[in-house]
Structure formats: C-alpha cells, structure tokens
N, C-alpha and C positions, 0 to 999 in steps of 0.2 A: 094103730101102732104096727109097724113092720116087725115081723117075728124073725129072729136070727135063724140061720140054717141049723138043723139039729146036730150035725156032726161037728164037734169041736176041733178047731185047728190048733195043734200043739206042736210047735217047732221053734227051734232057735233061729233068731234072725241074724245072729252074729256070723254065721257061716258065709253069708253073702258078702260080708265086709273083708273076707280073706281072698276074694277073687284077685288074681294077678293078671292084668291085661298083657298079652304078649307084645313085646316091643315097647311097652311104656317105660320111660326112663326111671321113674320112681325117685324117692328121696328118703333117707333114713329119718326115723322119728326124732332122734336127738343126735345131731351130728356135732362134732367138735368144731368150733368156729375157726375159720382160717385166720391168717395173720391180718392185722389191720391194714387198711388201704395205704398205699405208698411204701410198703415194705414187701419183702419177699412173700409170694403167695397170691398177690393180687395183680393181675396183668396190667402192664402200663397202659394198655389200650383202653382200660376202663376209666383212666384219669386223663384229663385234658388240660394241657398248659394253656393259659389264656382264656379258659372258660369263664362264664359269668360266675360270680360268687355263689357258692352252694348254699342252699337253704339248710335249716337246722336238721331236717330229717335225713337228707343226703349225707351231711357231715356225720351224723350219729351212726348211720348204717355203715359208712366207710370206716369210722373209728372202731366200731364194734367188729367189723369184718363179716357180718352176715345180716341177712334180712329177716325180720320177724314178721311172719305172715299168718294172719288169722284165717282159719278154714272151718268147714263144717266138722262136727264131731264124728260123723260117719255116715256118708251117703254114697251108696254104690254108684260108680261112674264119675262122681264129682269130687269127692274127697274121702278116702278110706285108707286103712293100712292093710297091706297084704300079709301073707303068713310068715313073712320075714321081718315084719314090723316097719316096712317102708311105705311112705305116703305115696299114693297114686291118685290119678283122676283128672278130670277136665279143669277144675279150679286149681288143683295142685300144679298142673303144668303152667298155668299163668303165673303162679308164684315163682316157679322156676325160671320162667322167661324174664320176670322182673329182676331176679337176682343175677341172671346172666347179663342183662342190659346194664345194670348198675355196677356189679362187681366182677363181671367176666367169669363167673362161676355159678352155674345153676344149682350146685349142691350147697351153696353158702346160705342156708336157710334154717331157721328154727320155726317149726310149725306149731301153732297154738290152736288146738281144737276148741271151738267156742259154741255155746248154745245161742239160740236167738236172743235170749234175755241178756247174755253176757257180752255179745259182740260189740255193741256200740260203746259201752263203758271201757272195754279193753282197748279200743282204738283211741277214744278220747284221753285216756290216762297215759298213753304211750307204751302200753304193754305190747302192742303190735304196731307195725309201720303201715300196714295196709290190710284191708279185708278183701280177700278173694274168696268169698263165701256167699252162696246163693242168697243175695240180699236185694230186695225189690227197691227200685228207685221211685220215691214218692216225694211230693212237695214238702210235706211236714218233716221228713227225714233230712231233706236237702237244706231246708231253710231254718230249722229250729234246733239242730243238734250240734252245730259247729262242725259239720262234716260236708264233704264234697264227693259226688259220684263221678267216676272217671270214664263213663261210657257204658255200653251194654255189651257183654260178651255172650249173653244167652237170652233170647226172647221166649218167655214162658207164659203160662196162664194157669189158673187154679181149676181143679176138677175134683171128681169124686170117684173112688174105687169101691166096688161092692162085690159080694160073692154072686156068681152066676146063678146059684140056687134060689136067689130071691126073685129071679125073673123080672128084673127092672130094665126099662129101656131108656129112662130119662131121669134127670135129677128132680124134675117136678113131681116124681112119684115118691120122693123121700119124705112126704108129709108125715110127721110124727116119729121120724127115725132118730135113733141115737147115732151121733156123728162124732168120731174121734178127731180132735183138732188140737194143734199146738198153741199154747198161749204166747203172748208177747210177739205176735207176728201179724202181718197183714192178712194172713189166712183166716184168723179168727174174726177180724173185722169184715172181710169179704163174705164170710159165711153168714154172719148176722144180716148184712145188707141184702144178700140174695133171697133169704127166706122172708125177711120183712117186706121186701118189694112185691112178693108174690102172695102174701098173706098165708104163708105156710108155717107150720110148727115144727120144731125139732128140739132134741135134748142134746146139748153139747157135753161131750165127755172130754173135759179139758185136762191136758197134761203139760208138763214142763218142756219136754223134748220130743222131737220127731220120732226118735227111736221108741219112746214110750207109746206114742200114738200108733206106730206100726205094731208094737207088741200087743196093745189092747185090741186092735183090729184082728190080729191073728188068733187071739183066744176068744173072739166073738163077744168082747165087752161092748162092742158097738156094731151098728149095722153097716156103716159106711166110714170111710177114711177120706178126709179132704186135705189136700196139699197141692203144691205145684205139680203139674202133670209129669214133669221130669222126675220128681221125687216119688210119685205114685208108680211110675214105670220101674224105678229102682227098687221100690218096696216089693213090687210084684215078683221080681226075680228072686227074692229071698224066701218066698212062700214055698211050702212043700210041694204044692201043685199049682204053679203059676197060671195055668189055663183055667183054673176054677174061679178066677177073679177077672173082672173087667173094669175098664175105665169108662164111665158114662160119657156120652158125646158132648155135653155142655162144657164150655170153657167160660167160667163166670167172672174172670178178671183179666187185666193186663198185668203181667209181672216181668218188667224189664230188669234183668239181673246183671249186676256188674260190680266192679271194684269200688271201694270206698276209702277215702283218706281224710285226714284232718284238714279243716278249712284254713288253717293258719300258715300253710306252706304252699304257695302257688307253684313253686318250682317242682316240688315232689308230686303235686297233682298232675303237672304236665308230663313228668317222667312216666307215671303209671298210665295216664291216658294214651300217650303216644306209643308206649310198649304194646298196649292192646291194639291200637290202630296199625302198628307195624306188622303184627301177626296177621291181622285181617288183610292188609294190603299185600302181604307176601303171597297169600293164596290167589288173589286176583292177578298178580304178576307172574305166577308160576314158579315162585321161589320156594324151595323145600329144604328140609334139614339135610337132604342128600346132595343137592346141587348148589347150595348157597355159596360155597367157596369157589366153585367153577364160575358161577354167574358173577361173582364179585370180580373175578379176573377178566372175564371175556365179554360180558354183556355190553352192548352198545345202546341199550334202551335207557334213556335219561331217567325214567321213573325208577328203574331197578338200580341204577348207579347211585341215585340220591338215597334210596331206601337202605342200600348196603354200605353207605358211607364212602363211596369212591369219589364223590364230588359233592360240593355244597356246604360241607361243614355243619350239618344239622345237629349232630350229636353235641357239638360245642354249645349250641344254643340251649341245650338242656343241662349243660354242665357235665356231660358224659363224653366218652370217646366216640369218634365218628363211626366206629364199628359196633355200636350198641345194639342196633337192630339185627345185624348179622349174627352177633353173639346169641341173642334171644332165639332167633330162627334156627340156628345150628343146634341149640340145646333141646328144643321141643317141637320144631317144625312150624308150619303155617297153621292157620285156623282150621282148615279142612283136615289136616293130619291130626290135630289135637281132638277135633270132634269125632272123627271116625274111630280113632284108637280107643277113646274112653267111653263114648255114649252112642256112637253111630253104628255103621254096619260091621265094624271090626270088634264090637263089644257085645256082651250079653244083653244090654238094653236095646240095641238095634233101633234107636230112634231115627226117624227121618229128619232131614235138615229143615224142612218146612220154612218157617219165618227166618231161620238161621242160615239159609242159603245166601250166597252172594247176590248182590243186587242185579248182576248181569248174567246170572245162571239161566239155563234153559227154563227152569221153573223158579223165577226170581224170588228172593227173600229180602230181608231188611239189612243184611250185613254190608256195610258201606263205610269205607274209611276215607276221611278227608285226605287231600294230597299232601305229600311231603315235598315242599318246594318253597 
C-alpha cells in the first residue's frame, strides 16, 4: 500500500475559481433576458427573411430571448465565476459564441452549472439548450441517450496527479493506491479498465463531484487524483504549492470533449456544430475579434468572405443571419484566442496546444474544420 505524504495539505480550493483572466469577456451569472427575437433588443441581422423553417430549439431560444447553456460547476480555465460573479472560461466562451451567432448578443445567456450526473438529464428535459461542458464523446452516449455531439472543441485524455513526495514515476506504480475519482463519468470506467488490464489493485475513493475529488486529494484522503489532464492541470493551480504535485506521464484514455444537444432537432445541432467550426476556421484564416469587421469589408479571399457572410448565404441555410459567424468571432475571437486566453500561454494553466493545434500548424494537431461552401 502506498503511504500518503506526512504533511497534510489544508487549503481552500475555492480561491482558484475567482481567477479573472485579463481580457476575457466574461458573462454575469444571472443576467436579465433581452427582449424576444423580432422586437427591439435583438439585432435584425440574427433573423433572416426566407430562411428555412426554424426548429423548435431555435424558436424557443428566440422567443425566450436568451440561450440556456449547461456548463461545469467550477473548473478553472474552462468554466468558473470570477470575484465579481461573472462566468469565464474556455467552454463559457463557446456558450457566448453560440448566443452571438443565434441572437446577435453574446451576453444573452443563462448559465446552468451542472454536475456530471445532472448534465444529460438537464439537456434531455429542456432545462438547457446545449451543453458546453467537458463531456467526452462516446458511442453509448451518442447512441442511447437521445443526444448528439456537435464536434470536438478540446482533445483530452485521462491521467493521474500525485504528490511529488511519493517519488512515483509511472501510473504502474500505483498498485494498492487510494485513488480519488468522480462517479457518473467515463473517468471511473477508464480507471477500472486500466487497473484490471494490468492486474493491479486500487481503492477507489468515489465522490459525486470533481470539486469533492480535488478536496479529498488536497487533504490526503487519497494518494492520487484521476481526471482529464486538463482538469488535473486546473486542480494543480489551486493547490497551496502547485510544484509539490505532478501529473504522471501516462495518458490512459481518449477524451474528445465537445458540445452536446438533443437528438430531435437537426437544425439546432447544425447551428451548434457550425458555430464551433466557424471559430476553428477563423483561426486558420487569420480572422480575429480585432480584425473581423475590417476583413468583412476588405478581404478578397473567398473562404473568408463565405465565413463572414459577405457571399454565399450560408447563414440562411442554418436559419440565421448571414453574419452569424462574424458575430460569434467578434464576441469571443477565434479558436486560438479562446485557447490562449483561458487555458494556454495567457492563462495560469499554461497548457500547450498539443493535439488542439491547427491541422496545418508547424507542430500539427487535430483541429480541422470542414469548409464553408
């Protein structure tokens, strides 16, 4: 049995959730809804004459005047509230992009913080319109829950964080360890598979939320904490002495994370999917939140002109205004801007792009958007 480090770690993890990233647009926790679509307050550019008939979700969002977006309960860099109570983070920015594309207003959102156990029920019941919450795309979730995944906005994998004082170099040395893990997630299943395949023993310290798992690890109720590597990196920043903790080198799973919608509305699935693709494509084409309006006026690149709605009428195909993508990019920037600001070099997490680099980058990754044409 691995013995825990003798010195107890006692610190509040809530401090990390008050980080405010400089330049991050943010959104209030509970904002008053704007007026309904078609009346004052919603730009005409978000409504298109002659568009194909709207699906129920788009109609509901427009009638309500705001998007209901499901997010993580609190994960530094991805979805958290700052010290002014405003939602910030990587996934939060994709919520904002969706609201901007649909309503022309990135602040027209109600954020619903959801646990891993609650998230799918909240979406199925209509409590939220979309999940932008680190959710792994798997066959069983895609085929059996009445849900559709709208692409991948972050390629992740599961790992283990341990205290350096344990002098471990590999996850294979965790035989007999106590491991903190969140229930109701692929994390719990992957953990069991990894140890069973190697004939190793472990004691699962199972909790309801990721926050509880972090808390248990911090007070040494377990020897290791397992989660997506991005979540481990976020958790490490909240520790009193982050350098006292390390993420072991093994990546034990593939975790393609992305937005989820209900399966009964193909139009809404298209809107969410292509909002993601537009953000990814904007980086490839050099369109940013700063230059989007200038490029919309002056660019002669056909790909840019189609993306920004100058030609082609592609917004109408989605039931949106042709400036839908321009609105989203103007609000939050392109994929690289969102990444750097929240979880990359411009953030406390300082995560490398890795698999999340563009497909044509000097060090290529997997980020690739189908063409808008």
